[in-house]
C-alpha positions as CSV (number, residue, x, y, z in Angstrom):
1,X,133.8,177.5,73.7
2,X,137.5,178.4,73.2
3,X,139.0,180.2,70.2
4,X,141.2,177.8,68.3
5,X,143.3,178.1,65.2
6,X,145.3,175.7,63.2
7,X,149.0,176.1,62.5
8,X,149.7,178.7,59.8
9,X,146.3,180.5,60.1
10,X,146.2,184.1,61.3
11,X,144.4,184.8,64.6
12,X,140.9,185.9,64.5
13,X,140.2,189.7,64.7
14,X,139.0,190.9,68.0
15,X,135.3,191.5,68.3
16,X,134.2,195.0,67.2
17,X,133.2,195.7,70.8
18,X,136.7,195.2,72.3
19,X,138.7,198.4,73.3
20,X,141.4,197.6,70.8
21,X,139.0,197.6,67.9
22,X,137.3,200.8,69.1
23,X,140.6,202.8,68.5
24,X,141.1,201.5,65.0
25,X,140.6,204.4,62.5
26,X,138.1,202.4,60.4
27,X,135.9,202.1,63.5
28,X,135.9,205.8,64.3
29,X,132.8,207.9,63.7
30,X,132.8,209.6,60.4
31,X,133.0,213.1,61.9
32,X,136.1,212.2,63.9
33,X,137.8,210.7,60.9
34,X,137.2,213.9,58.9
35,X,138.4,216.0,61.8
36,X,141.7,214.0,62.2
37,X,142.3,214.0,58.4
38,X,142.2,217.8,58.5
39,X,143.9,218.6,61.8
40,X,146.8,216.1,61.4
41,X,148.3,218.0,58.5
42,X,147.9,221.2,60.4
43,X,149.6,219.9,63.5
44,X,152.4,218.2,61.5
45,X,152.9,221.4,59.5
46,X,153.3,223.4,62.8
47,X,155.5,220.9,64.5
48,X,157.7,220.3,61.4
49,X,158.1,224.0,60.8
50,X,159.1,224.7,64.5
51,X,161.6,221.8,64.5
52,X,163.1,222.9,61.2
53,X,163.6,226.5,62.5
54,X,165.4,225.1,65.6
55,X,167.7,222.8,63.6
56,X,168.6,224.8,60.5
57,X,166.8,228.2,60.8
58,X,169.7,230.3,62.0
59,X,171.4,232.6,59.5
60,X,175.1,233.3,60.1
61,X,176.6,236.4,58.6
62,X,179.4,239.1,59.0
63,X,178.4,242.7,59.2
64,X,181.6,244.7,59.0
65,X,183.8,243.4,61.9
66,X,180.8,241.7,63.7
67,X,179.8,238.1,63.3
68,X,176.0,237.8,63.9
69,X,173.4,235.1,64.1
70,X,169.8,235.9,63.1
71,X,166.9,233.6,63.7
72,X,163.1,233.6,63.9
73,X,161.2,231.4,66.3
74,X,157.4,231.0,67.1
75,X,156.4,232.7,70.3
76,X,153.2,234.0,71.9
77,X,154.4,237.5,72.3
78,X,156.2,239.0,69.3
79,X,159.4,240.9,70.1
80,X,162.9,241.5,68.8
81,X,165.9,240.5,71.1
82,X,169.4,241.6,70.6
83,X,171.8,239.3,72.5
84,X,175.1,240.8,73.6
85,X,176.6,237.9,75.5
86,X,177.9,237.9,78.2
87,X,176.6,241.4,79.2
88,X,172.9,240.6,78.6
89,X,170.2,241.4,76.0
90,X,168.1,244.3,74.7
91,X,164.5,243.4,74.2
92,X,162.3,245.5,71.9
93,X,158.5,245.3,71.7
94,X,158.6,245.8,67.9
95,X,155.5,243.9,66.7
96,X,152.4,241.9,67.7
97,X,152.8,238.8,65.5
98,X,153.6,235.4,67.1
99,X,157.2,235.3,66.2
100,X,160.4,236.5,67.9
101,X,163.5,237.7,66.0
102,X,166.8,237.0,67.7
103,X,169.9,238.8,66.7
104,X,173.1,237.6,68.5
105,X,176.5,239.2,68.2
106,X,178.6,236.0,68.1
107,X,182.0,237.5,68.0
108,X,184.0,240.6,67.0
109,X,186.8,240.4,64.4
110,X,189.5,242.3,66.2
111,X,191.8,242.5,63.2
112,X,189.0,243.8,61.0
113,X,188.0,246.3,63.7
114,X,191.6,247.5,64.0
115,X,191.7,248.0,60.3
116,X,188.6,250.1,60.3
117,X,189.9,252.2,63.2
118,X,193.2,252.8,61.4
119,X,191.3,254.2,58.4
120,X,189.3,257.3,59.2
121,X,187.2,257.0,56.1
122,X,186.2,253.5,57.0
123,X,185.4,254.5,60.5
124,X,183.2,257.3,59.3
125,X,181.2,254.9,57.1
126,X,181.1,252.1,59.8
127,X,177.7,253.2,61.3
128,X,176.0,253.3,57.8
129,X,177.7,250.0,57.0
130,X,176.4,248.3,60.1
131,X,172.8,249.6,59.7
132,X,172.6,248.7,56.0
133,X,174.3,245.3,56.5
134,X,172.0,244.4,59.4
135,X,168.9,245.2,57.3
136,X,170.2,243.0,54.5
137,X,170.9,240.1,56.9
138,X,167.5,240.4,58.5
139,X,165.8,240.2,55.1
140,X,167.9,237.2,54.1
141,X,167.2,235.5,57.5
142,X,163.4,236.1,57.1
143,X,163.3,234.6,53.7
144,X,165.5,231.6,54.8
145,X,163.4,231.0,57.9
146,X,160.2,231.2,55.9
147,X,161.4,228.6,53.4
148,X,162.8,226.4,56.2
149,X,159.5,226.5,58.0
150,X,157.5,225.5,54.8
151,X,159.9,222.7,53.9
152,X,160.0,221.4,57.5
153,X,156.2,221.3,57.7
154,X,155.8,219.7,54.3
155,X,158.4,216.9,55.1
156,X,156.9,216.2,58.4
157,X,153.5,215.6,56.8
158,X,154.9,213.5,54.0
159,X,156.8,211.2,56.3
160,X,154.0,210.6,58.7
161,X,150.8,210.7,56.6
162,X,152.2,209.3,53.4
163,X,149.4,211.0,51.5
164,X,149.9,213.4,48.7
165,X,146.7,215.3,49.3
166,X,147.3,215.8,53.0
167,X,151.0,216.6,52.4
168,X,149.9,219.4,50.0
169,X,147.5,220.6,52.7
170,X,150.3,220.7,55.2
171,X,152.5,222.7,52.7
172,X,149.6,225.1,52.2
173,X,149.1,225.5,56.0
174,X,152.9,226.2,56.5
175,X,153.0,228.7,53.7
176,X,149.9,230.5,54.9
177,X,151.3,230.6,58.4
178,X,154.6,232.1,57.3
179,X,153.0,234.7,55.1
180,X,150.3,235.6,57.7
181,X,152.9,235.9,60.5
182,X,155.2,238.2,58.4
183,X,152.3,240.2,57.2
184,X,151.0,240.8,60.8
185,X,154.5,241.6,62.0
186,X,154.8,244.3,59.2
187,X,151.4,245.7,59.9
188,X,151.9,246.0,63.7
189,X,155.6,247.1,63.6
190,X,156.2,250.0,66.0
191,X,159.3,252.2,65.3
192,X,158.9,253.8,68.7
193,X,159.9,250.6,70.4
194,X,163.5,251.3,69.7
195,X,163.4,254.2,72.1
196,X,161.8,252.1,74.9
197,X,164.1,249.0,75.2
198,X,164.1,246.5,78.1
199,X,167.4,245.3,79.3
200,X,168.2,241.8,80.8
201,X,171.2,240.4,82.5
202,X,174.1,242.7,83.6
203,X,173.0,245.1,80.8
204,X,169.9,245.9,82.9
205,X,172.1,248.4,84.8
206,X,172.7,250.3,81.6
207,X,169.9,252.9,82.0
208,X,171.1,253.6,85.5
209,X,174.7,253.9,84.4
210,X,174.3,256.3,81.4
211,X,170.8,257.6,81.8
212,X,168.3,258.0,79.0
213,X,170.1,258.2,75.6
214,X,167.7,260.8,74.3
215,X,168.2,263.0,77.3
216,X,172.0,262.7,77.0
217,X,171.9,263.7,73.3
218,X,169.7,266.7,74.1
219,X,172.0,267.8,77.0
220,X,175.1,267.2,75.0
221,X,173.9,269.5,72.2
222,X,173.2,272.2,74.7
223,X,176.5,271.6,76.5
224,X,178.5,271.6,73.3
225,X,177.1,275.0,72.5
226,X,178.2,276.3,75.8
227,X,181.7,274.8,75.3
228,X,181.8,276.6,71.9
229,X,181.0,279.8,73.7
230,X,183.7,279.2,76.2
231,X,186.3,278.5,73.6
232,X,185.3,281.7,71.8
233,X,185.7,283.8,74.9
234,X,188.9,282.2,76.3
235,X,190.8,285.2,74.9
236,X,188.6,287.6,76.7
237,X,189.1,285.8,80.0
238,X,192.8,285.4,79.5
239,X,193.3,289.1,78.7
240,X,191.8,289.9,82.1
241,X,194.6,288.2,83.9
242,X,197.1,290.6,82.3
243,X,195.7,293.4,84.6
244,X,196.3,291.5,87.8
245,X,198.8,292.6,90.4
246,X,199.7,289.1,91.2
247,X,202.2,286.9,89.4
248,X,202.8,287.6,85.7
249,X,204.6,285.0,83.6
250,X,207.6,285.9,81.5
251,X,208.6,284.6,78.1
252,X,210.9,282.1,79.7
253,X,208.3,280.7,82.1
254,X,207.5,277.1,81.3
255,X,203.8,276.7,80.8
256,X,202.2,273.3,81.4
257,X,198.5,272.6,80.7
258,X,197.1,270.0,83.1
259,X,194.0,268.1,81.9
260,X,192.4,264.8,83.1
261,X,189.5,262.5,82.7
262,X,188.3,263.4,79.2
263,X,186.1,260.3,79.2
264,X,185.6,260.4,75.4
265,X,184.0,263.8,75.3
266,X,184.7,265.1,71.8
267,X,184.0,268.7,72.8
268,X,186.9,268.6,75.3
269,X,189.5,268.8,72.5
270,X,188.3,272.2,71.3
271,X,188.6,273.6,74.8
272,X,192.1,272.1,75.3
273,X,193.3,273.4,71.9
274,X,191.9,276.9,72.6
275,X,193.5,277.2,76.0
276,X,196.8,275.7,74.8
277,X,197.0,278.2,72.0
278,X,195.9,281.3,74.0
279,X,198.3,280.5,76.8
280,X,201.0,279.3,74.4
281,X,201.7,276.3,76.6
282,X,204.9,274.3,76.2
283,X,203.5,270.9,77.1
284,X,200.1,269.3,77.8
285,X,199.9,266.8,80.6
286,X,197.0,264.3,80.7
287,X,196.6,262.4,84.0
288,X,194.5,259.6,82.6
289,X,191.0,258.3,81.8
290,X,191.0,259.6,78.3
291,X,188.3,257.1,77.2
292,X,185.5,255.2,78.9
293,X,185.8,251.5,78.3
294,X,189.2,251.1,76.5
295,X,187.8,249.4,73.4
296,X,189.6,249.5,70.1
297,X,186.8,251.6,68.6
298,X,187.5,254.3,71.1
299,X,191.1,254.5,69.9
300,X,190.0,256.8,67.1
301,X,189.3,259.5,69.8
302,X,193.0,259.9,70.5
303,X,193.8,261.1,67.0
304,X,193.0,264.7,68.1
305,X,196.2,264.7,70.1
306,X,198.3,265.3,66.9
307,X,196.1,268.2,66.0
308,X,197.1,270.1,69.1
309,X,200.6,270.4,67.7
310,X,202.2,270.5,71.1
311,X,204.0,267.9,73.3
312,X,201.4,265.7,75.0
313,X,202.4,263.7,78.1
314,X,200.0,260.9,79.1
315,X,199.6,258.4,81.9
316,X,197.1,255.6,81.8
317,X,194.0,255.8,84.0
318,X,191.7,252.9,85.2
319,X,189.4,253.4,82.3
320,X,192.2,253.3,79.7
321,X,193.3,249.9,78.3
322,X,196.6,248.7,76.9
323,X,195.1,249.4,73.5
324,X,194.3,253.0,74.5
325,X,197.8,253.5,75.7
326,X,199.3,252.1,72.5
327,X,197.1,254.3,70.4
328,X,198.2,257.4,72.4
329,X,201.9,256.4,72.1
330,X,201.4,256.1,68.3
331,X,200.7,259.8,68.0
332,X,203.8,261.7,66.9
333,X,203.7,264.4,69.6
334,X,202.7,262.1,72.5
335,X,204.8,260.6,75.3
336,X,203.4,257.9,77.5
337,X,204.8,257.6,81.0
338,X,205.6,254.1,82.0
339,X,207.8,254.1,85.1
340,X,210.9,255.7,83.5
341,X,211.8,259.4,83.7
342,X,211.5,261.4,80.4
343,X,212.3,265.0,79.6
344,X,209.7,267.0,77.7
345,X,209.9,270.8,77.1
346,X,212.9,270.8,79.4
347,X,210.9,269.4,82.3
348,X,211.7,266.0,83.9
349,X,208.6,263.9,84.2
350,X,208.0,260.5,85.7
351,X,204.7,258.5,85.9
352,X,203.2,255.1,85.8
353,X,200.0,253.5,84.6
354,X,197.1,252.9,87.0
355,X,197.5,249.2,87.8
356,X,193.7,248.6,87.4
357,X,191.5,248.4,84.3
358,X,187.9,248.9,85.4
359,X,186.0,250.3,82.4
360,X,182.6,251.9,83.2
361,X,182.9,251.2,86.9
362,X,183.3,253.6,89.8
363,X,186.2,252.8,92.1
364,X,186.4,256.0,94.0
365,X,186.2,255.6,97.8
366,X,186.6,251.8,97.5
367,X,189.7,250.2,99.1
368,X,191.8,248.5,96.5
369,X,194.8,246.4,97.4
370,X,195.9,246.4,93.7
371,X,196.0,250.2,93.6
372,X,197.9,250.4,96.9
373,X,200.4,247.7,95.9
374,X,201.0,249.4,92.5
375,X,201.4,252.8,94.0
376,X,203.9,251.5,96.5
377,X,205.9,249.8,93.9
378,X,206.0,252.9,91.7
379,X,206.9,255.1,94.6
380,X,209.9,253.0,95.5
381,X,211.0,253.0,91.9
382,X,210.6,256.8,91.5
383,X,212.4,257.5,94.8
384,X,215.6,256.0,93.3
385,X,215.6,258.2,90.1
386,X,218.5,260.6,89.9
387,X,218.4,263.4,89.4
388,X,214.9,263.6,91.0
389,X,211.9,264.3,88.7
390,X,210.4,267.7,88.5
391,X,206.8,266.4,88.0
392,X,205.3,263.1,89.0
393,X,202.1,262.1,87.2
394,X,199.8,259.4,88.6
395,X,196.1,258.9,87.9
396,X,194.6,258.1,91.3
397,X,195.8,260.3,94.2
398,X,194.3,258.0,96.9
399,X,197.8,257.1,98.2
400,X,199.6,260.3,97.1
401,X,201.4,260.5,100.5
402,X,203.7,257.8,99.2
403,X,205.1,260.3,96.7
404,X,206.0,262.9,99.4
405,X,209.5,264.1,98.9
406,X,210.1,262.2,95.6
407,X,209.1,265.2,93.4
408,X,208.0,268.8,94.2
409,X,204.8,268.4,92.2
410,X,202.3,265.5,91.7
411,X,199.6,265.7,89.1
412,X,196.5,263.5,89.4
413,X,192.9,263.2,88.4
414,X,190.3,260.4,88.8
415,X,188.2,262.2,91.4
416,X,186.3,264.5,88.9
417,X,186.8,267.3,91.5
418,X,189.7,269.7,91.7
419,X,191.8,269.8,94.9
420,X,195.3,271.1,95.8
421,X,197.2,270.3,99.0
422,X,200.8,270.1,100.3
423,X,202.2,267.0,102.0
424,X,204.5,267.0,105.0
425,X,207.8,267.1,103.1
426,X,206.6,269.9,100.8
427,X,205.3,267.9,97.8
428,X,202.3,269.7,96.3
429,X,199.5,267.4,95.0
430,X,197.3,268.9,92.3
431,X,194.2,266.8,91.6
432,X,192.5,267.9,88.4
433,X,188.7,267.8,87.9
434,X,187.2,266.4,84.7
435,X,188.2,268.2,81.5
436,X,185.6,266.1,79.7
437,X,182.8,266.9,82.2
438,X,182.8,263.2,83.1
439,X,181.8,262.2,79.6
440,X,178.3,261.1,78.8
441,X,177.6,260.1,82.4
442,X,178.2,263.7,83.4
443,X,175.3,264.7,81.1
444,X,172.7,262.5,82.8
445,X,171.5,265.3,85.0
446,X,170.5,268.9,84.2
447,X,173.8,270.1,85.7
448,X,176.7,268.0,84.6
449,X,180.2,268.0,86.0
450,X,182.0,271.3,85.2
451,X,184.9,271.3,82.8
452,X,188.2,271.8,84.7
453,X,191.7,272.4,83.4
454,X,194.7,274.3,84.7
455,X,197.7,276.2,83.4
456,X,200.8,275.7,85.6
457,X,203.7,278.2,85.5
458,X,207.1,276.6,86.3
459,X,210.4,278.5,87.0
460,X,212.5,278.2,83.8
461,X,215.7,277.3,85.8
462,X,214.5,275.1,88.8
463,X,211.2,273.9,87.1
464,X,209.4,274.4,90.4
465,X,205.8,275.5,90.4
466,X,205.5,279.3,90.8
467,X,201.8,279.9,90.1
468,X,198.9,278.4,88.3
469,X,195.5,279.4,86.8
470,X,192.5,277.1,87.4
471,X,190.0,277.4,84.5
472,X,186.4,276.3,85.1
473,X,183.4,276.1,82.8
474,X,180.1,276.0,84.6
475,X,177.7,273.1,84.2
476,X,174.6,272.8,82.0
477,X,172.3,275.8,82.5
478,X,175.2,278.1,83.2
479,X,177.5,279.9,80.8
480,X,180.1,281.0,83.2
481,X,183.9,280.7,82.6
482,X,186.3,281.6,85.4
483,X,190.0,281.8,85.9
484,X,191.4,281.7,89.4
485,X,195.1,282.6,89.7
486,X,197.2,281.2,92.6
487,X,200.7,281.8,93.8
488,X,202.6,278.7,95.0
489,X,204.6,280.7,97.7
490,X,201.5,282.0,99.4
491,X,200.9,280.3,102.8
492,X,197.2,280.6,102.5
493,X,195.8,279.7,99.0
494,X,192.4,281.0,100.0
495,X,193.8,284.5,100.7
496,X,195.5,284.5,97.4
497,X,192.5,283.3,95.5
498,X,190.1,286.0,96.6
499,X,191.6,289.0,94.7
500,X,192.6,286.9,91.7
501,X,189.2,285.4,90.8
502,X,188.1,286.5,87.4
503,X,184.6,287.7,86.6
504,X,183.0,285.8,83.8
505,X,184.1,287.0,80.4
506,X,181.7,289.2,78.3
507,X,178.9,287.0,77.0
508,X,179.5,284.3,79.7
509,X,177.6,285.8,82.6
510,X,175.4,283.6,84.8
């Protein structure tokens, strides 16, 4: 017998035994209906909260010159992630709650940063400002994310269930979830996680590049103490040179202090100042790499130049940026060499910037067409200068043979190792070691790079190099300070060096 219906009458309901009828809620077992009525608000609360956090859960804020985004998201393993695009991220295992806090540095306000750098008082307070500001932003972001999660879960339940009772249940679940998660995060917070970060992306190379920060800080404290001892005893070491039978400078002798590769080491300035004062130098020549990454923040480091109260001649290295060069040029006693001859303290200098900018990268021993092309171009330009320069300054000596015959003296750095040699046409190349002990990277090991600087004695009439003193401070674990005096007219520097080597000054023995 067939089912029939007249026009305008609804079709008959399917039999209770059909599959369609089985899945109708009114036909479910009582226990299943109770379970669904309870679990559906919970699931909707979780889903709505998660969706709301993704859509509107990020807090945007400015902390000093930094624009940051802070967000919280549900995860299985609780952690804090600091995103520093494009260099990677720092991951901290800060807590055990099922939530991850993401802090992303979205951009840097360069104008605001320059304003802070130009104001020493603002720069001093910047660290405290960043820490305090970030704490406030994190608290605000946590409150905003919590409210967003509760509202999202409640709205999801209200739109789907259309039941006041179950909507209130979803709101309660979302509220309890937020409070419970935050409470667990606070209870399991581990301050020690900050000293054990995990790096991702290109930033993963950071520990290998600069070593453990705690070790560097410890080594720097010890090394700075040694530098202070060196500065205190420079007078004792210098006075020893007065008893030598070798060259003795006169009052008319032009004294040039050659430094290089400070690499942002703050202790280097006290050494330079002490040597410059004790030797009464006429001019300080810096052959580059004053800073490490050439950022605007590092420009504050160059302000110590003015405190030296002596002419300061500088040439850009591969770690120095255009901003670094501009900051040096702004110092009242500084002269930046940029391809044109200049006269300072009666000496005719010429120099040009390193054509590369490779912050925090090693380029030593690596063929570089850019460097060769830049050196060739500068050599051609310098060869046409009349009268010829007395001193040529160029950061990287890899192609120093191109300067042969252009000037009697070439001053370089870059290698972090001192070396002196004479080219075929008589030009002497003096490669200075690192006056800043290679910066923080030099403190990764127990014996960092020694501090090197030299005092050059030039004839007051011809401005040719007559003699020089090489000053060396031993590495960490040593307290030695030595001065080696050399005469330029000696055919064998080693023969001249032996009798002129100074013993460590009193209090600086090995």
